[in-house]
PDB file of N, CA, C and O in Angstrom:
ATOM      1  N   UNK A   1      15.619  -4.109  -4.783  1.00  0.00           N
ATOM      2  CA  UNK A   1      15.527  -3.108  -5.833  1.00  0.00           C
ATOM      3  C   UNK A   1      16.017  -1.754  -5.338  1.00  0.00           C
ATOM      4  O   UNK A   1      16.736  -1.049  -6.045  1.00  0.00           O
ATOM      5  N   UNK A   2      15.622  -1.394  -4.115  1.00  0.00           N
ATOM      6  CA  UNK A   2      16.029  -0.097  -3.586  1.00  0.00           C
ATOM      7  C   UNK A   2      17.535  -0.009  -3.404  1.00  0.00           C
ATOM      8  O   UNK A   2      18.141   1.035  -3.645  1.00  0.00           O
ATOM      9  N   UNK A   3      18.128  -1.108  -2.978  1.00  0.00           N
ATOM     10  CA  UNK A   3      19.564  -1.115  -2.705  1.00  0.00           C
ATOM     11  C   UNK A   3      20.401  -0.891  -3.960  1.00  0.00           C
ATOM     12  O   UNK A   3      21.506  -0.356  -3.870  1.00  0.00           O
ATOM     13  N   UNK A   4      19.899  -1.287  -5.125  1.00  0.00           N
ATOM     14  CA  UNK A   4      20.675  -1.096  -6.349  1.00  0.00           C
ATOM     15  C   UNK A   4      20.217   0.131  -7.135  1.00  0.00           C
ATOM     16  O   UNK A   4      20.675   0.358  -8.255  1.00  0.00           O
ATOM     17  N   UNK A   5      19.312   0.921  -6.552  1.00  0.00           N
ATOM     18  CA  UNK A   5      18.932   2.188  -7.152  1.00  0.00           C
ATOM     19  C   UNK A   5      17.758   2.168  -8.102  1.00  0.00           C
ATOM     20  O   UNK A   5      17.480   3.177  -8.750  1.00  0.00           O
ATOM     21  N   UNK A   6      17.059   1.052  -8.206  1.00  0.00           N
ATOM     22  CA  UNK A   6      15.882   1.010  -9.077  1.00  0.00           C
ATOM     23  C   UNK A   6      14.702   1.672  -8.388  1.00  0.00           C
ATOM     24  O   UNK A   6      14.500   1.507  -7.185  1.00  0.00           O
ATOM     25  N   UNK A   7      13.930   2.416  -9.151  1.00  0.00           N
ATOM     26  CA  UNK A   7      12.733   3.074  -8.616  1.00  0.00           C
ATOM     27  C   UNK A   7      11.508   2.413  -9.238  1.00  0.00           C
ATOM     28  O   UNK A   7      11.310   2.490 -10.451  1.00  0.00           O
ATOM     29  N   UNK A   8      10.687   1.764  -8.419  1.00  0.00           N
ATOM     30  CA  UNK A   8       9.489   1.116  -8.970  1.00  0.00           C
ATOM     31  C   UNK A   8       8.457   2.154  -9.405  1.00  0.00           C
ATOM     32  O   UNK A   8       8.391   3.253  -8.854  1.00  0.00           O
ATOM     33  N   UNK A   9       7.658   1.788 -10.399  1.00  0.00           N
ATOM     34  CA  UNK A   9       6.561   2.653 -10.825  1.00  0.00           C
ATOM     35  C   UNK A   9       5.405   2.599  -9.848  1.00  0.00           C
ATOM     36  O   UNK A   9       4.639   3.553  -9.720  1.00  0.00           O
ATOM     37  N   UNK A  10       5.283   1.462  -9.151  1.00  0.00           N
ATOM     38  CA  UNK A  10       4.192   1.240  -8.203  1.00  0.00           C
ATOM     39  C   UNK A  10       4.603   0.123  -7.254  1.00  0.00           C
ATOM     40  O   UNK A  10       5.215  -0.862  -7.668  1.00  0.00           O
ATOM     41  N   UNK A  11       4.268   0.282  -5.997  1.00  0.00           N
ATOM     42  CA  UNK A  11       4.442  -0.789  -5.019  1.00  0.00           C
ATOM     43  C   UNK A  11       3.060  -1.360  -4.741  1.00  0.00           C
ATOM     44  O   UNK A  11       2.151  -0.632  -4.343  1.00  0.00           O
ATOM     45  N   UNK A  12       2.899  -2.672  -4.952  1.00  0.00           N
ATOM     46  CA  UNK A  12       1.639  -3.363  -4.680  1.00  0.00           C
ATOM     47  C   UNK A  12       1.949  -4.474  -3.692  1.00  0.00           C
ATOM     48  O   UNK A  12       2.722  -5.382  -3.994  1.00  0.00           O
ATOM     49  N   UNK A  13       1.349  -4.403  -2.519  1.00  0.00           N
ATOM     50  CA  UNK A  13       1.658  -5.364  -1.466  1.00  0.00           C
ATOM     51  C   UNK A  13       0.411  -5.692  -0.672  1.00  0.00           C
ATOM     52  O   UNK A  13      -0.499  -4.874  -0.538  1.00  0.00           O
ATOM     53  N   UNK A  14       0.391  -6.898  -0.153  1.00  0.00           N
ATOM     54  CA  UNK A  14      -0.625  -7.263   0.814  1.00  0.00           C
ATOM     55  C   UNK A  14      -0.238  -6.631   2.147  1.00  0.00           C
ATOM     56  O   UNK A  14       0.945  -6.405   2.399  1.00  0.00           O
ATOM     57  N   UNK A  15      -1.196  -6.349   2.984  1.00  0.00           N
ATOM     58  CA  UNK A  15      -0.904  -5.792   4.301  1.00  0.00           C
ATOM     59  C   UNK A  15      -0.218  -6.839   5.167  1.00  0.00           C
ATOM     60  O   UNK A  15       0.765  -6.536   5.843  1.00  0.00           O
ATOM     61  N   UNK A  16      -0.724  -8.062   5.155  1.00  0.00           N
ATOM     62  CA  UNK A  16      -0.142  -9.129   5.960  1.00  0.00           C
ATOM     63  C   UNK A  16       0.859  -9.887   5.098  1.00  0.00           C
ATOM     64  O   UNK A  16       0.524 -10.403   4.032  1.00  0.00           O
ATOM     65  N   UNK A  17       2.110  -9.942   5.591  1.00  0.00           N
ATOM     66  CA  UNK A  17       3.171 -10.623   4.862  1.00  0.00           C
ATOM     67  C   UNK A  17       3.936 -11.511   5.832  1.00  0.00           C
ATOM     68  O   UNK A  17       3.941 -11.251   7.035  1.00  0.00           O
ATOM     69  N   UNK A  18       4.577 -12.549   5.326  1.00  0.00           N
ATOM     70  CA  UNK A  18       5.441 -13.338   6.201  1.00  0.00           C
ATOM     71  C   UNK A  18       6.676 -12.507   6.553  1.00  0.00           C
ATOM     72  O   UNK A  18       7.088 -11.637   5.786  1.00  0.00           O
ATOM     73  N   UNK A  19       7.243 -12.776   7.687  1.00  0.00           N
ATOM     74  CA  UNK A  19       8.450 -12.053   8.069  1.00  0.00           C
ATOM     75  C   UNK A  19       8.185 -11.040   9.158  1.00  0.00           C
ATOM     76  O   UNK A  19       7.168 -11.094   9.850  1.00  0.00           O
ATOM     77  N   UNK A  20       9.114 -10.117   9.298  1.00  0.00           N
ATOM     78  CA  UNK A  20       9.092  -9.192  10.429  1.00  0.00           C
ATOM     79  C   UNK A  20       8.330  -7.902  10.198  1.00  0.00           C
ATOM     80  O   UNK A  20       8.002  -7.203  11.156  1.00  0.00           O
ATOM     81  N   UNK A  21       8.038  -7.569   8.937  1.00  0.00           N
ATOM     82  CA  UNK A  21       7.304  -6.328   8.695  1.00  0.00           C
ATOM     83  C   UNK A  21       6.030  -6.625   7.918  1.00  0.00           C
ATOM     84  O   UNK A  21       5.911  -7.656   7.256  1.00  0.00           O
ATOM     85  N   UNK A  22       5.085  -5.703   8.014  1.00  0.00           N
ATOM     86  CA  UNK A  22       3.854  -5.849   7.236  1.00  0.00           C
ATOM     87  C   UNK A  22       3.914  -4.926   6.022  1.00  0.00           C
ATOM     88  O   UNK A  22       4.870  -4.171   5.847  1.00  0.00           O
ATOM     89  N   UNK A  23       2.899  -4.998   5.204  1.00  0.00           N
ATOM     90  CA  UNK A  23       2.872  -4.209   3.974  1.00  0.00           C
ATOM     91  C   UNK A  23       2.877  -2.711   4.211  1.00  0.00           C
ATOM     92  O   UNK A  23       3.441  -1.960   3.416  1.00  0.00           O
ATOM     93  N   UNK A  24       2.255  -2.266   5.296  1.00  0.00           N
ATOM     94  CA  UNK A  24       2.245  -0.837   5.615  1.00  0.00           C
ATOM     95  C   UNK A  24       3.658  -0.382   5.953  1.00  0.00           C
ATOM     96  O   UNK A  24       4.114   0.655   5.471  1.00  0.00           O
ATOM     97  N   UNK A  25       4.350  -1.162   6.783  1.00  0.00           N
ATOM     98  CA  UNK A  25       5.724  -0.809   7.146  1.00  0.00           C
ATOM     99  C   UNK A  25       6.630  -0.816   5.912  1.00  0.00           C
ATOM    100  O   UNK A  25       7.485   0.058   5.763  1.00  0.00           O
ATOM    101  N   UNK A  26       6.444  -1.798   5.033  1.00  0.00           N
ATOM    102  CA  UNK A  26       7.216  -1.850   3.794  1.00  0.00           C
ATOM    103  C   UNK A  26       6.974  -0.581   2.974  1.00  0.00           C
ATOM    104  O   UNK A  26       7.920   0.037   2.486  1.00  0.00           O
ATOM    105  N   UNK A  27       5.720  -0.202   2.827  1.00  0.00           N
ATOM    106  CA  UNK A  27       5.381   0.998   2.060  1.00  0.00           C
ATOM    107  C   UNK A  27       5.996   2.246   2.690  1.00  0.00           C
ATOM    108  O   UNK A  27       6.493   3.118   1.977  1.00  0.00           O
ATOM    109  N   UNK A  28       5.967   2.337   4.007  1.00  0.00           N
ATOM    110  CA  UNK A  28       6.548   3.493   4.692  1.00  0.00           C
ATOM    111  C   UNK A  28       8.056   3.579   4.444  1.00  0.00           C
ATOM    112  O   UNK A  28       8.589   4.670   4.239  1.00  0.00           O
ATOM    113  N   UNK A  29       8.742   2.436   4.462  1.00  0.00           N
ATOM    114  CA  UNK A  29      10.182   2.411   4.191  1.00  0.00           C
ATOM    115  C   UNK A  29      10.459   2.875   2.765  1.00  0.00           C
ATOM    116  O   UNK A  29      11.367   3.672   2.528  1.00  0.00           O
ATOM    117  N   UNK A  30       9.678   2.374   1.830  1.00  0.00           N
ATOM    118  CA  UNK A  30       9.901   2.713   0.419  1.00  0.00           C
ATOM    119  C   UNK A  30       9.656   4.195   0.166  1.00  0.00           C
ATOM    120  O   UNK A  30      10.477   4.844  -0.482  1.00  0.00           O
ATOM    121  N   UNK A  31       8.548   4.747   0.658  1.00  0.00           N
ATOM    122  CA  UNK A  31       8.277   6.162   0.370  1.00  0.00           C
ATOM    123  C   UNK A  31       9.216   7.086   1.139  1.00  0.00           C
ATOM    124  O   UNK A  31       9.433   8.225   0.725  1.00  0.00           O
ATOM    125  N   UNK A  32       9.780   6.611   2.259  1.00  0.00           N
ATOM    126  CA  UNK A  32      10.795   7.413   2.954  1.00  0.00           C
ATOM    127  C   UNK A  32      12.057   7.520   2.099  1.00  0.00           C
ATOM    128  O   UNK A  32      12.706   8.566   2.065  1.00  0.00           O
ATOM    129  N   UNK A  33      12.396   6.437   1.413  1.00  0.00           N
ATOM    130  CA  UNK A  33      13.584   6.435   0.541  1.00  0.00           C
ATOM    131  C   UNK A  33      13.306   7.051  -0.815  1.00  0.00           C
ATOM    132  O   UNK A  33      14.173   7.700  -1.401  1.00  0.00           O
ATOM    133  N   UNK A  34      12.100   6.849  -1.312  1.00  0.00           N
ATOM    134  CA  UNK A  34      11.725   7.313  -2.645  1.00  0.00           C
ATOM    135  C   UNK A  34      10.389   8.047  -2.590  1.00  0.00           C
ATOM    136  O   UNK A  34       9.370   7.493  -3.003  1.00  0.00           O
ATOM    137  N   UNK A  35      10.372   9.275  -2.092  1.00  0.00           N
ATOM    138  CA  UNK A  35       9.112  10.010  -2.000  1.00  0.00           C
ATOM    139  C   UNK A  35       8.419  10.080  -3.360  1.00  0.00           C
ATOM    140  O   UNK A  35       9.058  10.243  -4.399  1.00  0.00           O
ATOM    141  N   UNK A  36       7.125   9.955  -3.319  1.00  0.00           N
ATOM    142  CA  UNK A  36       6.342  10.053  -4.547  1.00  0.00           C
ATOM    143  C   UNK A  36       6.054   8.741  -5.235  1.00  0.00           C
ATOM    144  O   UNK A  36       5.280   8.707  -6.192  1.00  0.00           O
ATOM    145  N   UNK A  37       6.665   7.645  -4.770  1.00  0.00           N
ATOM    146  CA  UNK A  37       6.363   6.346  -5.364  1.00  0.00           C
ATOM    147  C   UNK A  37       4.955   5.945  -4.940  1.00  0.00           C
ATOM    148  O   UNK A  37       4.679   5.881  -3.742  1.00  0.00           O
ATOM    149  N   UNK A  38       4.060   5.675  -5.880  1.00  0.00           N
ATOM    150  CA  UNK A  38       2.706   5.286  -5.503  1.00  0.00           C
ATOM    151  C   UNK A  38       2.681   3.894  -4.876  1.00  0.00           C
ATOM    152  O   UNK A  38       3.446   3.005  -5.250  1.00  0.00           O
ATOM    153  N   UNK A  39       1.770   3.737  -3.905  1.00  0.00           N
ATOM    154  CA  UNK A  39       1.625   2.476  -3.180  1.00  0.00           C
ATOM    155  C   UNK A  39       0.163   2.058  -3.213  1.00  0.00           C
ATOM    156  O   UNK A  39      -0.734   2.871  -2.991  1.00  0.00           O
ATOM    157  N   UNK A  40      -0.062   0.787  -3.492  1.00  0.00           N
ATOM    158  CA  UNK A  40      -1.400   0.196  -3.426  1.00  0.00           C
ATOM    159  C   UNK A  40      -1.306  -1.019  -2.521  1.00  0.00           C
ATOM    160  O   UNK A  40      -0.531  -1.938  -2.787  1.00  0.00           O
ATOM    161  N   UNK A  41      -2.091  -1.027  -1.453  1.00  0.00           N
ATOM    162  CA  UNK A  41      -2.106  -2.145  -0.523  1.00  0.00           C
ATOM    163  C   UNK A  41      -3.383  -2.948  -0.688  1.00  0.00           C
ATOM    164  O   UNK A  41      -4.445  -2.398  -0.978  1.00  0.00           O
ATOM    165  N   UNK A  42      -3.269  -4.236  -0.503  1.00  0.00           N
ATOM    166  CA  UNK A  42      -4.402  -5.157  -0.591  1.00  0.00           C
ATOM    167  C   UNK A  42      -4.699  -5.687   0.803  1.00  0.00           C
ATOM    168  O   UNK A  42      -3.789  -5.965   1.584  1.00  0.00           O
ATOM    169  N   UNK A  43      -5.989  -5.825   1.103  1.00  0.00           N
ATOM    170  CA  UNK A  43      -6.361  -6.243   2.443  1.00  0.00           C
ATOM    171  C   UNK A  43      -7.656  -7.036   2.437  1.00  0.00           C
ATOM    172  O   UNK A  43      -8.594  -6.728   1.701  1.00  0.00           O
ATOM    173  N   UNK A  44      -7.685  -8.059   3.270  1.00  0.00           N
ATOM    174  CA  UNK A  44      -8.917  -8.768   3.546  1.00  0.00           C
ATOM    175  C   UNK A  44      -9.566  -8.158   4.772  1.00  0.00           C
ATOM    176  O   UNK A  44      -9.044  -7.188   5.321  1.00  0.00           O
ATOM    177  N   UNK A  45     -10.671  -8.691   5.210  1.00  0.00           N
ATOM    178  CA  UNK A  45     -11.418  -8.130   6.333  1.00  0.00           C
ATOM    179  C   UNK A  45     -10.578  -8.051   7.601  1.00  0.00           C
ATOM    180  O   UNK A  45     -10.617  -7.037   8.298  1.00  0.00           O
ATOM    181  N   UNK A  46      -9.819  -9.099   7.915  1.00  0.00           N
ATOM    182  CA  UNK A  46      -9.018  -9.111   9.134  1.00  0.00           C
ATOM    183  C   UNK A  46      -7.961  -8.023   9.106  1.00  0.00           C
ATOM    184  O   UNK A  46      -7.776  -7.310  10.092  1.00  0.00           O
ATOM    185  N   UNK A  47      -7.261  -7.890   7.978  1.00  0.00           N
ATOM    186  CA  UNK A  47      -6.234  -6.874   7.862  1.00  0.00           C
ATOM    187  C   UNK A  47      -6.829  -5.472   7.977  1.00  0.00           C
ATOM    188  O   UNK A  47      -6.198  -4.567   8.521  1.00  0.00           O
ATOM    189  N   UNK A  48      -8.020  -5.303   7.472  1.00  0.00           N
ATOM    190  CA  UNK A  48      -8.678  -3.992   7.539  1.00  0.00           C
ATOM    191  C   UNK A  48      -8.864  -3.566   8.984  1.00  0.00           C
ATOM    192  O   UNK A  48      -8.723  -2.384   9.301  1.00  0.00           O
ATOM    193  N   UNK A  49      -9.176  -4.501   9.860  1.00  0.00           N
ATOM    194  CA  UNK A  49      -9.327  -4.185  11.280  1.00  0.00           C
ATOM    195  C   UNK A  49      -8.005  -3.679  11.855  1.00  0.00           C
ATOM    196  O   UNK A  49      -8.003  -2.768  12.683  1.00  0.00           O
ATOM    197  N   UNK A  50      -6.883  -4.256  11.428  1.00  0.00           N
ATOM    198  CA  UNK A  50      -5.572  -3.810  11.884  1.00  0.00           C
ATOM    199  C   UNK A  50      -5.321  -2.373  11.435  1.00  0.00           C
ATOM    200  O   UNK A  50      -4.837  -1.545  12.207  1.00  0.00           O
ATOM    201  N   UNK A  51      -5.651  -2.094  10.201  1.00  0.00           N
ATOM    202  CA  UNK A  51      -5.448  -0.753   9.652  1.00  0.00           C
ATOM    203  C   UNK A  51      -6.294   0.263  10.410  1.00  0.00           C
ATOM    204  O   UNK A  51      -5.816   1.346  10.747  1.00  0.00           O
ATOM    205  N   UNK A  52      -7.537  -0.084  10.676  1.00  0.00           N
ATOM    206  CA  UNK A  52      -8.411   0.828  11.406  1.00  0.00           C
ATOM    207  C   UNK A  52      -7.904   1.060  12.825  1.00  0.00           C
ATOM    208  O   UNK A  52      -8.034   2.162  13.358  1.00  0.00           O
ATOM    209  N   UNK A  53      -7.330   0.035  13.436  1.00  0.00           N
ATOM    210  CA  UNK A  53      -6.755   0.195  14.775  1.00  0.00           C
ATOM    211  C   UNK A  53      -5.569   1.157  14.720  1.00  0.00           C
ATOM    212  O   UNK A  53      -5.402   1.979  15.621  1.00  0.00           O
ATOM    213  N   UNK A  54      -4.754   1.068  13.690  1.00  0.00           N
ATOM    214  CA  UNK A  54      -3.630   1.996  13.545  1.00  0.00           C
ATOM    215  C   UNK A  54      -4.136   3.423  13.390  1.00  0.00           C
ATOM    216  O   UNK A  54      -3.556   4.353  13.950  1.00  0.00           O
ATOM    217  N   UNK A  55      -5.202   3.598  12.642  1.00  0.00           N
ATOM    218  CA  UNK A  55      -5.773   4.927  12.451  1.00  0.00           C
ATOM    219  C   UNK A  55      -6.270   5.493  13.778  1.00  0.00           C
ATOM    220  O   UNK A  55      -6.130   6.689  14.034  1.00  0.00           O
ATOM    221  N   UNK A  56      -6.842   4.653  14.610  1.00  0.00           N
ATOM    222  CA  UNK A  56      -7.293   5.111  15.930  1.00  0.00           C
ATOM    223  C   UNK A  56      -6.120   5.542  16.797  1.00  0.00           C
ATOM    224  O   UNK A  56      -6.277   6.375  17.690  1.00  0.00           O
ATOM    225  N   UNK A  57      -4.950   4.981  16.539  1.00  0.00           N
ATOM    226  CA  UNK A  57      -3.738   5.348  17.276  1.00  0.00           C
ATOM    227  C   UNK A  57      -3.010   6.513  16.608  1.00  0.00           C
ATOM    228  O   UNK A  57      -1.811   6.703  16.816  1.00  0.00           O
ATOM    229  N   UNK A  58      -3.736   7.289  15.806  1.00  0.00           N
ATOM    230  CA  UNK A  58      -3.179   8.433  15.082  1.00  0.00           C
ATOM    231  C   UNK A  58      -2.087   8.043  14.103  1.00  0.00           C
ATOM    232  O   UNK A  58      -1.152   8.810  13.874  1.00  0.00           O
ATOM    233  N   UNK A  59      -2.197   6.868  13.531  1.00  0.00           N
ATOM    234  CA  UNK A  59      -1.308   6.432  12.454  1.00  0.00           C
ATOM    235  C   UNK A  59      -2.165   6.247  11.216  1.00  0.00           C
ATOM    236  O   UNK A  59      -2.469   5.119  10.826  1.00  0.00           O
ATOM    237  N   UNK A  60      -2.556   7.358  10.594  1.00  0.00           N
ATOM    238  CA  UNK A  60      -3.439   7.218   9.430  1.00  0.00           C
ATOM    239  C   UNK A  60      -2.765   6.474   8.290  1.00  0.00           C
ATOM    240  O   UNK A  60      -1.549   6.546   8.106  1.00  0.00           O
ATOM    241  N   UNK A  61      -3.568   5.770   7.542  1.00  0.00           N
ATOM    242  CA  UNK A  61      -3.075   5.055   6.371  1.00  0.00           C
ATOM    243  C   UNK A  61      -2.979   6.045   5.216  1.00  0.00           C
ATOM    244  O   UNK A  61      -3.987   6.608   4.788  1.00  0.00           O
ATOM    245  N   UNK A  62      -1.771   6.254   4.717  1.00  0.00           N
ATOM    246  CA  UNK A  62      -1.552   7.230   3.651  1.00  0.00           C
ATOM    247  C   UNK A  62      -1.351   6.575   2.302  1.00  0.00           C
ATOM    248  O   UNK A  62      -0.697   7.134   1.422  1.00  0.00           O
ATOM    249  N   UNK A  63      -1.913   5.387   2.140  1.00  0.00           N
ATOM    250  CA  UNK A  63      -1.718   4.640   0.904  1.00  0.00           C
ATOM    251  C   UNK A  63      -3.069   4.185   0.358  1.00  0.00           C
ATOM    252  O   UNK A  63      -4.027   3.992   1.108  1.00  0.00           O
ATOM    253  N   UNK A  64      -3.126   4.018  -0.961  1.00  0.00           N
ATOM    254  CA  UNK A  64      -4.339   3.496  -1.588  1.00  0.00           C
ATOM    255  C   UNK A  64      -4.564   2.058  -1.120  1.00  0.00           C
ATOM    256  O   UNK A  64      -3.613   1.345  -0.800  1.00  0.00           O
ATOM    257  N   UNK A  65      -5.822   1.643  -1.083  1.00  0.00           N
ATOM    258  CA  UNK A  65      -6.174   0.328  -0.557  1.00  0.00           C
ATOM    259  C   UNK A  65      -7.215  -0.312  -1.466  1.00  0.00           C
ATOM    260  O   UNK A  65      -8.130   0.352  -1.952  1.00  0.00           O
ATOM    261  N   UNK A  66      -7.059  -1.611  -1.686  1.00  0.00           N
ATOM    262  CA  UNK A  66      -8.085  -2.397  -2.366  1.00  0.00           C
ATOM    263  C   UNK A  66      -8.407  -3.584  -1.460  1.00  0.00           C
ATOM    264  O   UNK A  66      -7.506  -4.259  -0.960  1.00  0.00           O
ATOM    265  N   UNK A  67      -9.683  -3.827  -1.258  1.00  0.00           N
ATOM    266  CA  UNK A  67     -10.111  -4.922  -0.377  1.00  0.00           C
ATOM    267  C   UNK A  67     -10.260  -6.219  -1.151  1.00  0.00           C
ATOM    268  O   UNK A  67     -10.723  -6.239  -2.292  1.00  0.00           O
ATOM    269  N   UNK A  68      -9.855  -7.301  -0.497  1.00  0.00           N
ATOM    270  CA  UNK A  68     -10.025  -8.648  -1.073  1.00  0.00           C
ATOM    271  C   UNK A  68     -11.377  -9.193  -0.668  1.00  0.00           C
ATOM    272  O   UNK A  68     -11.872  -8.868   0.411  1.00  0.00           O
ATOM    273  N   UNK A  69     -11.967  -9.989  -1.483  1.00  0.00           N
ATOM    274  CA  UNK A  69     -11.544 -10.366  -2.833  1.00  0.00           C
ATOM    275  C   UNK A  69     -11.856  -9.242  -3.818  1.00  0.00           C
ATOM    276  O   UNK A  69     -12.785  -8.463  -3.608  1.00  0.00           O
ATOM    277  N   UNK A  70     -11.086  -9.169  -4.873  1.00  0.00           N
ATOM    278  CA  UNK A  70     -11.328  -8.173  -5.905  1.00  0.00           C
ATOM    279  C   UNK A  70     -11.255  -8.838  -7.271  1.00  0.00           C
ATOM    280  O   UNK A  70     -10.631  -9.884  -7.450  1.00  0.00           O
ATOM    281  N   UNK A  71     -11.913  -8.196  -8.226  1.00  0.00           N
ATOM    282  CA  UNK A  71     -11.908  -8.680  -9.611  1.00  0.00           C
ATOM    283  C   UNK A  71     -10.799  -7.979 -10.379  1.00  0.00           C
ATOM    284  O   UNK A  71     -10.300  -6.937  -9.956  1.00  0.00           O
ATOM    285  N   UNK A  72     -10.417  -8.560 -11.511  1.00  0.00           N
ATOM    286  CA  UNK A  72      -9.340  -7.983 -12.320  1.00  0.00           C
ATOM    287  C   UNK A  72      -9.617  -6.533 -12.690  1.00  0.00           C
ATOM    288  O   UNK A  72      -8.719  -5.693 -12.641  1.00  0.00           O
ATOM    289  N   UNK A  73     -10.869  -6.237 -13.062  1.00  0.00           N
ATOM    290  CA  UNK A  73     -11.191  -4.862 -13.459  1.00  0.00           C
ATOM    291  C   UNK A  73     -11.097  -3.911 -12.266  1.00  0.00           C
ATOM    292  O   UNK A  73     -10.715  -2.752 -12.434  1.00  0.00           O
ATOM    293  N   UNK A  74     -11.438  -4.380 -11.068  1.00  0.00           N
ATOM    294  CA  UNK A  74     -11.307  -3.548  -9.872  1.00  0.00           C
ATOM    295  C   UNK A  74      -9.829  -3.284  -9.558  1.00  0.00           C
ATOM    296  O   UNK A  74      -9.460  -2.175  -9.169  1.00  0.00           O
ATOM    297  N   UNK A  75      -9.000  -4.298  -9.728  1.00  0.00           N
ATOM    298  CA  UNK A  75      -7.566  -4.135  -9.523  1.00  0.00           C
ATOM    299  C   UNK A  75      -6.992  -3.155 -10.535  1.00  0.00           C
ATOM    300  O   UNK A  75      -6.200  -2.282 -10.181  1.00  0.00           O
ATOM    301  N   UNK A  76      -7.387  -3.298 -11.782  1.00  0.00           N
ATOM    302  CA  UNK A  76      -6.894  -2.387 -12.826  1.00  0.00           C
ATOM    303  C   UNK A  76      -7.262  -0.938 -12.499  1.00  0.00           C
ATOM    304  O   UNK A  76      -6.434  -0.040 -12.656  1.00  0.00           O
ATOM    305  N   UNK A  77      -8.482  -0.708 -12.052  1.00  0.00           N
ATOM    306  CA  UNK A  77      -8.919   0.637 -11.689  1.00  0.00           C
ATOM    307  C   UNK A  77      -8.133   1.161 -10.486  1.00  0.00           C
ATOM    308  O   UNK A  77      -7.719   2.320 -10.469  1.00  0.00           O
ATOM    309  N   UNK A  78      -7.927   0.308  -9.483  1.00  0.00           N
ATOM    310  CA  UNK A  78      -7.165   0.713  -8.293  1.00  0.00           C
ATOM    311  C   UNK A  78      -5.724   1.065  -8.663  1.00  0.00           C
ATOM    312  O   UNK A  78      -5.163   2.020  -8.126  1.00  0.00           O
ATOM    313  N   UNK A  79      -5.128   0.307  -9.568  1.00  0.00           N
ATOM    314  CA  UNK A  79      -3.764   0.599 -10.015  1.00  0.00           C
ATOM    315  C   UNK A  79      -3.724   1.939 -10.746  1.00  0.00           C
ATOM    316  O   UNK A  79      -2.836   2.756 -10.504  1.00  0.00           O
ATOM    317  N   UNK A  80      -4.685   2.163 -11.637  1.00  0.00           N
ATOM    318  CA  UNK A  80      -4.743   3.441 -12.360  1.00  0.00           C
ATOM    319  C   UNK A  80      -4.863   4.608 -11.390  1.00  0.00           C
ATOM    320  O   UNK A  80      -4.182   5.620 -11.549  1.00  0.00           O
ATOM    321  N   UNK A  81      -5.716   4.474 -10.396  1.00  0.00           N
ATOM    322  CA  UNK A  81      -5.918   5.547  -9.419  1.00  0.00           C
ATOM    323  C   UNK A  81      -4.659   5.757  -8.582  1.00  0.00           C
ATOM    324  O   UNK A  81      -4.290   6.899  -8.308  1.00  0.00           O
ATOM    325  N   UNK A  82      -4.002   4.694  -8.177  1.00  0.00           N
ATOM    326  CA  UNK A  82      -2.762   4.830  -7.397  1.00  0.00           C
ATOM    327  C   UNK A  82      -1.682   5.519  -8.218  1.00  0.00           C
ATOM    328  O   UNK A  82      -0.940   6.348  -7.692  1.00  0.00           O
ATOM    329  N   UNK A  83      -1.586   5.186  -9.500  1.00  0.00           N
ATOM    330  CA  UNK A  83      -0.583   5.812 -10.350  1.00  0.00           C
ATOM    331  C   UNK A  83      -0.870   7.294 -10.587  1.00  0.00           C
ATOM    332  O   UNK A  83       0.052   8.088 -10.772  1.00  0.00           O
ATOM    333  N   UNK A  84      -2.147   7.660 -10.581  1.00  0.00           N
ATOM    334  CA  UNK A  84      -2.527   9.076 -10.745  1.00  0.00           C
ATOM    335  C   UNK A  84      -2.154   9.887  -9.514  1.00  0.00           C
ATOM    336  O   UNK A  84      -1.892  11.086  -9.607  1.00  0.00           O
ATOM    337  N   UNK A  85      -2.131   9.235  -8.373  1.00  0.00           N
ATOM    338  CA  UNK A  85      -1.790   9.940  -7.138  1.00  0.00           C
ATOM    339  C   UNK A  85      -3.026  10.483  -6.449  1.00  0.00           C
ATOM    340  O   UNK A  85      -4.147  10.358  -6.942  1.00  0.00           O
ATOM    341  N   UNK A  86      -2.788  11.096  -5.285  1.00  0.00           N
ATOM    342  CA  UNK A  86      -3.931  11.619  -4.517  1.00  0.00           C
ATOM    343  C   UNK A  86      -4.602  12.754  -5.269  1.00  0.00           C
ATOM    344  O   UNK A  86      -3.951  13.561  -5.933  1.00  0.00           O
ATOM    345  N   UNK A  87      -5.928  12.791  -5.146  1.00  0.00           N
ATOM    346  CA  UNK A  87      -6.670  13.886  -5.798  1.00  0.00           C
ATOM    347  C   UNK A  87      -6.517  15.147  -4.973  1.00  0.00           C
ATOM    348  O   UNK A  87      -6.487  15.105  -3.743  1.00  0.00           O
ATOM    349  N   UNK A  88      -6.423  16.265  -5.665  1.00  0.00           N
ATOM    350  CA  UNK A  88      -6.224  17.546  -4.982  1.00  0.00           C
ATOM    351  C   UNK A  88      -7.439  18.414  -5.099  1.00  0.00           C
ATOM    352  O   UNK A  88      -7.451  19.532  -4.583  1.00  0.00           O
TER     353      UNK A  88
END
């Protein structure tokens, strides 16, 4: 999508993905190319430990997060909050 110039309204990704990059790295690439695109990441308990380890290494998580398992209404609320952006 990025290569052909489309701008997503929201990026929703799991932290752990198959392949060479994780969801955090994907989000970082997207917001570097398209600043202001909201990102919502999904994580289970194991992935959360990875995120916390990154934070300890001074790599704070700058994206909204929803923990698994989640219900549809929780996902809907998380999406609404991500689309609103960070509170000021």
